[in-house]
C-alpha positions as CSV (number, residue, x, y, z in Angstrom):
1,M,-20.1,-14.7,-33.5
2,K,-20.7,-17.1,-30.9
3,G,-22.1,-16.5,-27.5
4,V,-20.9,-17.6,-24.0
5,I,-22.8,-17.3,-20.8
6,L,-20.9,-17.5,-17.6
7,A,-23.0,-19.0,-15.0
8,G,-20.3,-20.9,-12.9
9,G,-19.1,-20.1,-9.4
10,L,-20.4,-21.2,-6.0
11,G,-22.5,-18.0,-5.1
12,T,-21.3,-17.9,-1.5
13,R,-22.2,-14.2,-1.2
14,M,-25.9,-15.2,-1.6
15,H,-25.8,-18.0,1.1
16,P,-28.2,-19.5,2.2
17,L,-30.1,-19.2,-1.0
18,T,-27.3,-20.7,-3.0
19,R,-26.6,-23.6,-0.8
20,V,-29.6,-25.5,-2.5
21,T,-29.3,-24.2,-6.2
22,N,-27.1,-22.2,-8.5
23,K,-27.3,-18.3,-8.1
24,H,-28.2,-18.2,-11.8
25,L,-31.3,-20.4,-11.6
26,L,-32.7,-18.0,-8.6
27,P,-36.0,-16.0,-9.7
28,V,-35.8,-12.5,-11.2
29,Y,-39.4,-11.7,-11.0
30,D,-41.2,-14.1,-13.2
31,R,-38.4,-16.2,-14.6
32,P,-35.1,-17.7,-13.9
33,M,-32.1,-15.5,-13.9
34,I,-30.4,-17.3,-16.6
35,Y,-33.1,-16.7,-18.8
36,F,-32.1,-13.0,-19.4
37,P,-28.7,-13.5,-20.7
38,L,-29.9,-16.3,-22.9
39,E,-32.6,-14.2,-24.4
40,A,-30.3,-11.4,-24.7
41,L,-27.9,-13.3,-26.9
42,V,-30.6,-14.7,-29.1
43,A,-32.2,-11.3,-29.5
44,A,-28.7,-10.1,-30.8
45,G,-29.1,-12.7,-33.4
46,I,-26.4,-14.9,-31.9
47,K,-27.8,-18.6,-32.0
48,D,-24.3,-20.8,-31.3
49,I,-24.3,-20.6,-27.5
50,L,-22.3,-22.3,-24.7
51,I,-23.2,-22.2,-21.0
52,V,-20.6,-22.7,-18.5
53,T,-21.8,-23.7,-15.1
54,G,-20.5,-25.3,-12.1
55,G,-21.1,-26.5,-8.6
56,S,-23.5,-29.5,-7.2
57,N,-26.6,-28.1,-9.3
58,S,-25.1,-28.0,-12.7
59,G,-27.7,-30.7,-14.0
60,D,-30.6,-28.5,-13.1
61,F,-29.5,-26.1,-16.1
62,L,-30.1,-29.1,-18.5
63,K,-33.4,-29.8,-16.9
64,L,-34.5,-26.2,-17.3
65,L,-33.3,-25.2,-20.5
66,R,-32.9,-28.3,-22.4
67,N,-31.6,-28.0,-25.9
68,G,-33.1,-24.4,-26.0
69,K,-36.0,-24.9,-28.4
70,E,-38.1,-22.4,-26.6
71,F,-35.8,-19.8,-27.2
72,G,-35.5,-20.4,-30.7
73,L,-32.4,-22.5,-30.7
74,K,-31.7,-25.8,-32.4
75,H,-29.1,-26.7,-30.0
76,L,-27.3,-25.5,-26.6
77,N,-23.7,-26.4,-25.6
78,Y,-22.8,-27.0,-21.6
79,T,-19.4,-27.1,-19.9
80,Y,-18.4,-27.5,-16.3
81,Q,-16.1,-25.3,-14.3
82,E,-14.5,-26.6,-11.1
83,G,-14.3,-24.4,-8.1
84,E,-14.3,-20.5,-8.4
85,G,-11.5,-19.5,-10.4
86,G,-12.7,-16.4,-11.6
87,I,-14.6,-15.0,-14.7
88,A,-11.3,-15.3,-16.8
89,D,-11.0,-18.8,-15.7
90,A,-14.4,-19.7,-16.7
91,L,-14.1,-18.0,-20.1
92,S,-10.9,-20.2,-20.6
93,L,-13.2,-23.3,-20.8
94,A,-14.8,-21.8,-24.1
95,E,-11.6,-21.9,-26.1
96,Y,-12.5,-25.3,-27.9
97,F,-16.2,-24.2,-28.6
98,A,-15.0,-20.6,-30.0
99,D,-12.8,-22.4,-32.7
100,G,-11.3,-19.1,-33.6
101,E,-14.3,-17.1,-34.0
102,P,-15.3,-13.8,-32.1
103,I,-17.3,-14.4,-29.0
104,C,-19.8,-12.3,-27.1
105,V,-19.5,-13.2,-23.3
106,V,-22.3,-12.4,-21.0
107,L,-22.3,-13.0,-17.4
108,G,-25.2,-14.9,-16.1
109,D,-26.4,-12.3,-13.4
110,N,-26.5,-9.3,-15.7
111,I,-29.8,-8.0,-16.9
112,F,-30.4,-5.3,-19.5
113,E,-33.7,-3.5,-20.3
114,N,-33.0,-3.2,-23.9
115,G,-30.6,-6.0,-24.8
116,I,-26.9,-6.1,-25.6
117,G,-27.1,-4.6,-29.2
118,P,-24.6,-1.8,-28.8
119,A,-22.0,-4.3,-27.6
120,V,-22.5,-6.7,-30.5
121,H,-23.4,-4.7,-33.3
122,G,-20.8,-2.2,-32.6
123,Y,-17.9,-4.7,-32.6
124,P,-15.2,-3.7,-35.3
125,G,-14.4,-7.4,-36.0
126,S,-11.2,-7.8,-34.2
127,G,-10.0,-6.6,-30.7
128,A,-12.5,-6.3,-27.7
129,R,-15.5,-4.4,-27.0
130,V,-17.2,-3.8,-23.5
131,L,-20.5,-2.3,-22.7
132,L,-20.6,0.7,-20.0
133,A,-23.3,1.9,-17.6
134,R,-23.4,4.7,-15.3
135,V,-24.1,3.6,-11.6
136,D,-24.3,4.9,-8.2
137,D,-21.8,2.3,-6.7
138,P,-18.9,2.1,-9.3
139,E,-16.9,0.5,-6.7
140,R,-18.6,-2.8,-6.8
141,F,-17.4,-3.2,-10.5
142,G,-14.6,-2.6,-13.0
143,V,-14.5,1.1,-13.4
144,P,-13.1,2.5,-16.7
145,E,-10.7,5.7,-16.8
146,I,-11.9,7.5,-20.0
147,S,-9.7,10.0,-21.9
148,G,-11.6,11.3,-24.8
149,D,-13.1,8.5,-26.5
150,R,-10.7,5.9,-25.3
151,I,-10.6,3.7,-22.3
152,V,-7.1,4.0,-21.0
153,R,-7.5,1.7,-18.2
154,I,-10.0,-0.2,-16.2
155,D,-9.6,-0.5,-12.4
156,E,-11.3,-3.6,-10.4
157,K,-13.5,-2.7,-7.6
158,P,-11.5,0.5,-6.8
159,K,-11.7,2.2,-3.4
160,D,-11.5,5.7,-5.4
161,P,-13.1,5.3,-8.8
162,K,-12.0,7.3,-11.8
163,S,-15.4,7.7,-13.1
164,T,-19.1,6.9,-12.3
165,Y,-19.3,4.1,-15.0
166,A,-19.1,0.4,-14.6
167,V,-17.9,-2.2,-17.0
168,T,-21.2,-4.3,-17.5
169,G,-20.9,-8.0,-17.8
170,V,-20.7,-8.1,-21.7
171,Y,-17.6,-8.5,-23.4
172,V,-16.6,-9.3,-27.1
173,Y,-13.3,-10.9,-27.9
174,D,-11.4,-12.0,-30.9
175,H,-9.3,-15.3,-30.8
176,R,-6.5,-13.7,-29.0
177,V,-8.4,-13.7,-25.5
178,F,-7.5,-17.4,-24.7
179,E,-3.9,-16.5,-25.2
180,I,-4.1,-13.6,-22.7
181,I,-5.8,-15.7,-20.2
182,K,-3.1,-18.5,-20.2
183,G,-0.7,-15.7,-19.4
184,L,-2.5,-14.3,-16.5
185,E,-1.5,-14.5,-12.9
186,P,-4.1,-14.7,-10.2
187,S,-5.3,-11.7,-8.3
188,A,-5.0,-10.9,-4.5
189,R,-8.4,-12.8,-4.4
190,G,-7.0,-15.7,-5.9
191,E,-8.7,-15.4,-9.1
192,L,-8.0,-14.9,-12.9
193,E,-9.5,-11.3,-13.4
194,I,-11.3,-10.2,-16.6
195,T,-10.0,-6.7,-16.1
196,D,-6.8,-7.9,-16.7
197,V,-7.8,-9.2,-20.0
198,N,-9.5,-6.1,-20.8
199,N,-6.3,-4.0,-19.7
200,R,-4.3,-6.0,-22.2
201,Y,-6.4,-5.4,-25.1
202,I,-6.3,-1.7,-24.0
203,G,-2.4,-1.9,-24.0
204,W,-2.7,-3.0,-27.6
205,D,-5.3,-0.1,-28.5
206,A,-7.6,-2.5,-29.3
207,L,-10.7,-2.0,-27.0
208,T,-13.8,-0.2,-27.9
209,Y,-16.7,0.4,-25.9
210,G,-20.5,1.4,-26.2
211,A,-23.1,2.5,-23.8
212,V,-26.1,0.6,-22.4
213,D,-29.4,1.5,-24.0
214,G,-32.1,1.8,-21.1
215,W,-31.3,0.3,-17.5
216,W,-28.9,-2.2,-16.5
217,T,-28.3,-4.4,-13.4
218,D,-26.3,-7.4,-12.1
219,A,-28.2,-9.8,-9.6
220,G,-25.4,-11.1,-7.7
221,T,-26.2,-9.5,-4.3
222,F,-29.4,-9.7,-2.0
223,E,-29.9,-5.9,-3.0
224,S,-29.3,-6.1,-6.6
225,L,-31.4,-9.4,-6.8
226,A,-34.2,-7.2,-5.3
227,R,-33.6,-4.1,-7.8
228,A,-33.4,-6.5,-10.8
229,S,-36.8,-8.1,-9.8
230,N,-38.4,-4.8,-9.3
231,L,-37.1,-3.3,-12.7
232,V,-38.1,-6.5,-14.5
233,R,-41.8,-6.2,-13.0
234,D,-42.1,-2.6,-13.8
235,K,-41.0,-3.4,-17.4
236,R,-43.5,-6.4,-17.6
237,L,-46.4,-4.2,-16.3
238,A,-45.5,-1.4,-18.8
239,E,-45.7,-3.8,-21.5
240,L,-48.9,-5.2,-20.4
241,E,-50.3,-1.8,-20.3
242,Q,-49.2,-0.8,-23.9
243,D,-50.6,-4.3,-25.2
244,A,-54.0,-3.6,-23.5
245,S,-54.2,0.0,-25.0
246,A,-53.2,-1.2,-28.3
247,H,-56.1,-3.9,-28.4
248,S,-58.5,-1.3,-27.0
249,G,-57.7,1.1,-29.4
């Protein structure tokens, strides 16, 4: 399985911060945001990774991450998205990189307390798999309607959510995802929606799901960026306390 991190877009919701840098290079407590999805993929055992970026600061990713050596990688791949065509549009740029293999896609502003193992390791080898988290504000996300052990539909940013779960920014797809994207029509927002991709797999009865282990947050708004920084800070401090206790014992 290969990994794809989507870190494009113009980040207009976070002006003026993103007038001078890419959103995914903003700090989350003690590290740049892009570190978190990259480390999550590596921790899940995925070492062949493509970063999709865009905007006028795309070269800064190469300056920061270089070839990924400090993450235990031999090589990092990069590609460029022009403008803001949506998540599915950005993913379409990974077709050549995927080369027919399953891919694990992670949105560049998603942060997980305990990694993305439930999505990656639960993948059955074909179809699609998504990772869900219970949230207080599901109307900000893609929201699954669940019946029994199946997701029967996902609604994008619904005014009347069918559940208190959100589809997090981790998706595992087989090679058919690129044919699906080619057949999509832009939404009312003028974007190719990843929710439409997931609903196509649901229609084929080929989408499974797992649940987040620990907390999850995005960092795509001022509020969620602050929350992400606080969660990461608390986790770091807890780890330091554990290390100190272990050494003192």
